[in-house]
N, C-alpha and C positions, 0 to 999 in steps of 0.2 A: 218459268217462261212468262213473259209479260203478256197479258191479254188486253186487247184494245177493242174499241167500238169500230164499226165499219161504216163508212159513208160512200154512197154511190153518186157520182156526179156525171150527168149527161148534158152537155151543151147541144144546142141545135146545130144544123149544118153550117150556119154562118157565125157561130160562136157569139150570138147576141142574147140568147136566152138559155135558161137552165131549167131542167125538169124538177118540179117539187110537188109535194102533196098540198092541195089548196087549204087544208086545215092547218093554218099557221105557217104556210110556206116551208114545210119540213122537207129536208132532203131524204131521198130513199136510203134505207139502211138495211143491214143484215140483222136478223133476229139475235144471233148468238155472238158472243165475244170471240175474237180470233187471235191467233198468235201474230207477232209482229212480222214474221217471215211468210205469212200466208200468201203473199203475192208470188211466191215461187211455186205454189200449187197450181193444179189445173184450173184455168180461168173459166171454162165453160159451165162449171157448176154455178158460179156467180152470175154469168151471163144469163143462164136459164132462170135463175131465181129472179133477176131483175125483170126479165120479160114476163114472168108469171104475175108479178105484183103490179107492173106498170102497163103491160100490153105491148111494149116496144122491144123489138129484137136489137141486140147490141153486140159489139165486140169490145173487149177491154183494150184501151190505147196505152195507158201507163198507170203507174202506181206511185204513191209516196206516203211516208209516215209523218205524223205530227206527234205531239206529246200524248194525246189521248185517242188518236184515230189512225186507222189504216184507210187510205183514200183510194178508191178505184175510179179512174176516170175513163168513161166509155165514149164510143162514137156510134152513131146509128149504123146498124148493119144493113138497113134498107131505108134510104131517105124517103121512099114513097110509102113506108109503113110506119107512120108516126102517130097512129091513133091511140090515145091513152085510155086507161081504165082505172077503176078503183080510186077515183078522186085525185089522180095525178094530172098535172097540166104544166104548161110552159109559162115562165115569168121572165121578164128581163133581168139582167144582172143588177141594174139600178134598183128595180122594185124589190129584189131579194135583199139587197144590202140595206135598204131603208127599213125593212121589217125584221131582219134578224137581230138577235140580241147577244148571241154567243160570240165573243171576240175571236176565239180559235176558229170557229166555223166561218166567220167573216174573212179571216186571213186565208183560209183554205179556198173558199170560192173566189176571192180576189186573185189568188195565185193561179187557179185554173183559167180564169178569164185572161190573164196575162200570158200564160205559158202553154195553153192548150195546143197551139200549133208551133211549138218551139222546142226543138231538141237537136243537138249536134250528134248524139250517139244513136238515137232511135229514128231512122229515116221515115218511119210511118207516122211520127208525131209532127205533122204539118197540116196545112189547110186541106190537102187532098186525102189525108189519112191512108187507109188501106186500099182505096179505090184503084190506084195505079197497079197494085199487085194483083188485084182481082182481074183487072183488064189483061195483065200479062198472063195470068193463069188461064184465062179463056183462050188467048192466042196460042199458048203452049199446048193446051189440050187439043185444040183444033188442028194444029200443025202435026201433032203425033197421033191423030185419029182416035182421040179419047173423048167420050161423052161424060159430062158431069151429070149424075143421076140421083143426087140426094142432097141433104142439108150440109153445108160446110160448117164445121165446128172448130173452135179455137182450143188447141190442146196445150199451148204454152204462150205466155206473155211476160217477159222479163227484160231486164236491160241487156242480157246477153243475146236474146233472140226472140222471135215470134214465130209460132208454128200453127198452121191450119191443117185439119184433116179434111180431105176432099173425096167423097164417095164417087167412083167413076165406073165406067164399063170394064175396066181392067182391075177393079178392086180399089181399095183405099190408096190414095197417094197423099203426100204431105208437102205443102208449100212452106218453106222456111226462109225467113228474112233475118239474118244475123244483125246485131248491132255493129257499129262502125268503128268505135274507139277501142283500140288494142285487141281487135278480134280479126283474124285473117283466115277464117274457116274455109270460105269458098275457094280462094286461090290455092291454099295449101292442100285441100282435099283434091282439087283438080290436078295438082302436081302429083299427088299420091296415085291417083287413078292412072295417070300416064306412066308412072313407074311400074305399076302392076305388081307390087310386092305383097299386097295383102287384100283380103276381101273387104269391100266397102259397100255401103248402101247403094242401090242402083239409082242412077239419075235419069229421070225422064227428060228433063230440060233444065237449063240454067241461064242466067244472065249476070255476068260479073259486074257490069256497069250498074245495074239495078240492085246488085247484091241479093239475089233471090235464086232459089233452086227448088225444083219439083222432084221429089224422091218417091221411089216405089216403097210400098210397105215391106219391111224386112222380114216379117213373119217372126215366128219364135217368141222369145221373151227376154227381157233384160236379165242379166246374170243376177241371181239372188244375192242379196247382201249378206246372208247367213249361210254361205256355202261351206263345204268341208275342205279338208286339207288337199284331197286329191284334185278337187276342182280348182283350187287356187294354184296348185302346181301346174295343172294343164294350161291355165290361163297365162301364167308366167312364162312357161316354156314356149307357148305359141307367140307371145309378144317378143321373147328373145329371138325367135326365128325371124320375125318381121324386122327387128332391129338389125340383125346380122345381114339380112337381104338388102337393107338400105345402104350398107357400107359402100357398095359398088357405085352408088349414085352420088356420093359426096365429091365435091361440094354441091349442094342443091342449087339448081338454076332457077328456082321460083321463089316467091316471097315466103320468108320464114323468119322466126326469131332466133337470135344467137344466144343460147344458154350454155355454151361450152365453158370448160374450166378457165380457158384463157380469157373469155369475156367476163366471167365472174371475178377473176383476179383484178381485171381492169376496173370494174365497177366498184370493188371494195375500197379503192383509193379515196373515193368521194362519197360513198354510200352513207356513212354515219351523219355527216353534216347535211347532206341533201335530205335525209330522212327527218332530221330535226327541223329543218326549214319548212318542209312541205306539210308537216303536222302542226306547225305553229299557228295558233289562233283557232284550232279545231278543239272539240271536246277531248281529243286523244293526244294532245301535244306531249312531248317528252320533257321530263325535268332535266336539269343540268347533270344530276347524278346519273340518270339513265343514259344521257348522251355520253358521259365519260365511260360508262360500262360498255356502250355500243362501240366506242372507239377501241377499247381494249379487245373486245370480241372480234372486231373486224381484223385487227392485227393477228390474233390467234388463229382465225379462220384462214387468213392468208398463209400462215406458216403450215397449217395442216394441208391445204391444197397444194402448196409447193412440194410437200413431202411425197405426193403421188405423181408428180409430173414425169418421173422417169419410167413409169409403168405405162406402156404404149397401148392402151385400149382405144380403139378407133371411135370417133364420134358417130352417132347414128341419129335417125329421126327421133323426135321427142314430141309426144302428144300433148303434154302439159296438163291433162286432166283425165288420166286413165283411172277409172273407178267402175265399180259394178254397174252403176246406172248408165255408163257409156259403153257397155259391152253387151252385145246381143248374142243370145244363144239360139242358133238356127240349125236344126237337124244335127246337133252334136258339135257344130263348129262355131267359132267365135268371130263376130264382126265388131271391130273396134271403130267407134264412130264419134262424132262431135270433136273434130280437130280444131277447135276454136283458137288455140294458142300454139299451133304447130310450129316446131322449130327443130334445131339441131342441138344436141347436148351429149354429155357423157351418158352412155346407156344406163348405168347403174342408178342415176338420179331418178329415173322414172319408176324403177322397181322399189327404191327406197320410199318414194311417195305412196305407191300402191300398197305396200305392206303396212304403212302407217294408217291408211284409210280403212283397211280391213282388220286392223289389229285386234279389235274386240271380239272377233270370231275365233281367235286362237285359244286353244285350251291352256297353253302355257308357253313359256319362252322357247322351249324345245321345238314346238311347231314352227315358229318363225325361223329357227336355225335350219330346219329341214328344208324349208322353201328357199332360203338363201343358198344353201348348199347345192340344191338342184339347179338353181339359176346360174351360179358361178361356174359350174361344170360345163356350161355351154360356151364359156369364154376361155377355156384352157389353151387355145391356140395363141393367146395373146399374153400369157404370163403364167407364172407358177400359181398354184392354188393359194399359197400364203400371200403373194402379192395381190391377187384378186381379192382375197378376204380383207386384207389391210385397206385396200382402196374402197371397198364397200363400207367398211366400218367408218372410215373418215367421212365419206359422203353421207352416211346415215347420221353421224354426229352433227352434220351441218344442215340437216333436213329443213329446219325452220328458217335458216338463212336463205335457202333456195326459194322457199315460199315467199319470204319477205321481199326478195329482190324482184320477183315477178309482180307482186302486189304494188311495190313502189313504182315500177315502170307503168303499171296500169293507172295509178293515181296521177302520175306525172303527165301521162298522155291525156287524161281527162282535163286537167288544168290547162294544158297547152292548147287543147283543141277548142276550148270555149273562150271566146274573145273577152267576155265580161264576167263579172262575179256570178257564180252559179247559185240561183235561189234554191233553198231546200224544198220549196213548194213546186218544183218543176220535175220533169222526167229525169233530166241530167242531175238534178240535185239529189234525187233518190240514189242514182248510180254513185255519185261522189260520196255520199254519206255511208253507203254500204262498203265501198272499197276502202275508205278511210278506216272504218271500224275493223275490217278484216286485216288490213295492213298493220294497224297499230297492235292488234292482238298477237299476230304471229311475230311481229318485231319484238315485242316484250317477251314472248316465249324464247326467242333466240337469245336475248340478253340474259335470261336466267338459265340457259343451258350450259352445263359444265363442258368446256371444249377440250375434252381429253378422249382421244380415240382409244378405246379399250380393245 
């Protein structure tokens, strides 16, 4: 794992000055080296650290990486509490630039100055920052007869969403603001709530226009990533129950993604060339040889998918990211949450993905086969066991293709949503860099996969 230095950058409320240590105009930093994906960890640890050394309470607005640094860009948690300590003070961007001698840090600070209030994907990255959401939070609590009675903390800050924990008179509640590019969590979850086919986190209030929701504490704990086979079987069977309950609601009448086999077959006609073009000019671009292999694999995948077209297993809802960290265990029951990429798909695709995610917990291949067998038996109303097993095997063979198709759609949505070239020193630049990286990796895995359904 690559370890990097960490820089903390806090502009003032007008984005005219930046906080530095007066001894050499040094930017605040974290004492230890961190992993390049540290921005996906809980931000409050770093928020508290920043407050301890500078005296200023902050929330993290966004993150980006450079060659040697992870950069955390903050905003003031309280514009009236900007009293500094321990030698920290405000300097103008111009004064900082004239005294700094590290070219990489100069680029970083220049990027923050330009893009501090600029993001298409993260609606809180603007001149008002988190303030409109906290105003909405106050109104929502007042409307619902709730009193905020403690310090609000930030439990998540990434390109997919931002989450605050709010202590109140009814216990902790959570304000969540999802990103906007290729994420349809709120409308999809609202649709699921109206279908009433599964247990979901309780909503205190929401606003689809602002893309914000206030949720009750679910209680319990996230499903442990190192669970035993009986737990995995319980989870899979419960999810099969939800999938089957959703059949009566097809076609869905609310916003969702189409990940059906028919949609996949249509995408495969242009997927190789589009993939080649969208990665061109990035550090992850495909070679001509890789493109040729991708074209061959797309044709082979088409043949495999057409081989299961006659097996009439109905389409169901598709969470897109069912994993232990998105499953809550409460009083022995399972709550599936974080439906950020909710859609419709062949039901087996979700379980193929889930079994891949938890594969390292299996004692051997037989464990996986036991779980597949238990799942397939839930679908015997729709075909013989042999047909079901053949279908599952085909879809498992194409697992990385399904991941790559979704990742491509996400990258394409980023590029199309942003009118200008996306700077790597911006919030959206961090999003694009990460999604390009994940897309290219899974695409290459697909290219190297032998496409023979055993």
